C-alpha positions, -999 to 999 in steps of 0.1 A, spaced: 280 392 -308 268 372 -279 271 334 -283 242 311 -277 244 299 -241 245 262 -251 272 269 -277 292 288 -251 290 259 -227 303 235 -254 332 257 -263 340 260 -226 343 223 -223 364 221 -254 388 247 -240 390 229 -207 397 196 -225 426 212 -245 443 225 -214 440 192 -195 469 168 -200 459 132 -205 483 105 -192 503 87 -218 492 52 -227 512 24 -213 541 10 -234 528 -20 -255 540 -54 -245 547 -74 -277 558 -105 -258 525 -111 -241 502 -137 -257 470 -123 -271 454 -157 -269 460 -178 -238 454 -215 -234 437 -230 -204 459 -258 -189 429 -281 -188 423 -278 -226 430 -309 -247 445 -296 -279 430 -324 -300 396 -314 -288 402 -277 -294 415 -284 -329 386 -308 -338 360 -282 -326 375 -254 -347 382 -276 -377 347 -289 -378 334 -254 -374 352 -245 -407 335 -274 -425 364 -298 -424 361 -335 -418 379 -349 -388 388 -385 -379 407 -396 -348 424 -429 -349 445 -447 -322 472 -461 -345 484 -466 -380 465 -499 -384 432 -482 -375 441 -454 -399 444 -478 -428 410 -493 -419 392 -460 -415 407 -442 -445 398 -472 -467 362 -470 -455 360 -432 -460 375 -436 -495 348 -461 -504 319 -440 -490 332 -408 -507 342 -427 -539 378 -415 -539 393 -416 -574 428 -409 -587 445 -408 -553 480 -394 -552 506 -400 -524 542 -388 -528 557 -389 -494 576 -421 -486 565 -422 -450 528 -421 -461 534 -446 -489 548 -471 -463 521 -463 -438 492 -468 -463 507 -498 -480 487 -523 -458 454 -505 -467 432 -514 -496 437 -479 -511 449 -478 -547 471 -447 -551 496 -432 -575 531 -425 -561 545 -407 -592 534 -376 -611 519 -397 -639 486 -381 -652 487 -356 -623 462 -333 -641 436 -360 -634 443 -361 -596 412 -361 -575 426 -367 -540 460 -356 -526 472 -372 -493 499 -354 -475 514 -348 -441 518 -314 -425 542 -293 -404 518 -288 -375 481 -286 -366 470 -252 -351 444 -259 -325 431 -224 -319 422 -218 -355 416 -254 -366 443 -251 -393 468 -274 -409 502 -258 -414 517 -271 -447 549 -262 -466 568 -269 -498 595 -286 -478 576 -319 -478 579 -342 -508 543 -333 -516 556 -299 -526 534 -270 -535 509 -289 -557 495 -319 -539 478 -300 -512 462 -275 -536 455 -290 -570 433 -320 -562 396 -313 -553 401 -333 -521 430 -328 -497 436 -354 -470 460 -345 -442 475 -372 -420 490 -359 -387 499 -371 -352 488 -357 -319 525 -347 -312 521 -322 -340 494 -303 -323 503 -268 -311 480 -241 -297 486 -210 -318 501 -199 -351 532 -185 -335 538 -220 -319 536 -236 -353 561 -211 -367 584 -217 -338 582 -254 -345 592 -247 -381 621 -225 -371 634 -253 -349 631 -278 -378 645 -257 -406 665 -230 -389 673 -201 -412 663 -222 -443 625 -218 -440 605 -233 -469 596 -209 -497 559 -217 -493 542 -219 -459 504 -221 -459 476 -224 -433 447 -245 -445 415 -237 -425 387 -257 -440 379 -260 -477 390 -232 -500 362 -206 -503 355 -172 -517 325 -148 -518 341 -124 -542 318 -134 -571 284 -116 -566 288 -123 -528 279 -160 -534 300 -184 -514 320 -207 -537 339 -237 -523 371 -248 -541 378 -215 -557 415 -214 -549 422 -249 -537 404 -281 -525 367 -283 -521 371 -308 -493 396 -309 -465 399 -341 -443 423 -346 -413 431 -380 -399 448 -376 -365 468 -405 -352 472 -407 -314 509 -411 -306 507 -398 -271 517 -432 -256 548 -434 -278 
C-alpha cells in the first residue's frame, strides 16, 4: 500500500536522522563556577539587596558602639520581649547596651527573641549560614519568633560553596552536625497554597552587619 506523500517525507527525515551521527557533548567541567562575581561588586551591597528581597531586615553599623545604640532602638520600636543571648562574645558586646536579655536557658519556652552570631553571610542568596557549633546551638536560631543575627563584614562570602569552604577551614573534618542556611523568615505555602510565615522557624529575621573592614 502506497504511503501518503507527507508521511513518506516524514519517515525519510527520520531514517536520515537515525543514520546521522551526532557529535558527543563536551565533558562537563565540575570545577567551573556556575555563578561568577564581578570584581566591582561590594559583597555587603549584594547581600543586603538579596536579604531585603527575601523580606529580612538589614542594619549596617560602623562599630560595636553603634550596634548597641541601633539594636536598642530597634528593640524599643519592635517591642522585643524575652530576649535570649547565649554566646559569650555577644553577651560582652551587648553589655553596654540598654537591652535586657537572659543568658541562661531559664524559661526558654517563653523566648521571643534569639540573638546569635553566624558562620558566614552568603551574598548571592542573601542567607545567613548558621551551625550547631556555636554556643547558641540548634535552638536559639529556630525556636524564638524573632531571630537576630550579628555578623561582621569579614564574614561575607559570595556563594554557598565559599561558605562551606570557610567552615572546612574552621572545623576541618569535624563539621557541625547541623548546618543551616537562613534566607529570610521561615515560610511555607503547603497549607491550601496560602503563604504562612514562621511555619518552621522565626517569623522575622534581622541581620546587624558590623563594618570591620578597617581592622
